[in-house]
N, C-alpha and C positions, 0 to 999 in steps of 0.2 A: 480472527483475522479478515481483518482488510483491505483490499491495494483503491487506491485511488490516486487523483492527477492531484495537486499543488492548490488552483484551486479549491476540489474540497475538500480539504484538510478539515475545515476548522465548520462544516455540515458533517460530516464522520466524524469529529469527536462528539460533537452533540445527539447526533443521532444513538448512537453507540454507547452516553449516559445517559441520555429520556428513554434507549430499550434497556436501563439496568445492567451495561458492559462500560465499566466510565474507563475499563485498564483495559480494555478490546487492542492490540495489538491490528496498528497500523503499517504498508509500505508505503511509503506515500513514488509516484512516479511524477515527469518536469510535463506541466499542463501549457499547447493543447497536447494535445494526441493524436488526432484526428485527422489531422493534416501530413501528419509527421510520414516519411516517407518510409518501403515497408524493409528494410535495411537499418533505418531509425529503430521502430520500432523492434527488430527482432532486438537488440544492441543497449533495447530500454531493458527487454523482457529480463535478457542475459545479466543483466547489473542486479537484478531483483532478485533471484532463485538462490542462492543464498541468504538471504536475507529471509525468506520464504520458507526455505529449508531447514533456518535454524529452528522458525515462530512454529510453526506446526511442529517438529521435534521438540518443541519446550526448552531448546539448549537456552530461550535467551528470560524464561519464566524463572524470579529470581527465588 
């Protein structure tokens, strides 16, 4: 699994494919990330937790 921002989704997919993992799951967060306040970053992280847990435990795997 890879976590990336919206600005790097295309690059993440291309890299995964080039490295032999075309179906590597992506968790995408809004871009830009570095300019956000701490509270915003915490909210973004919280919104991703369920998706990351699902992917890590492979509940989402076909």
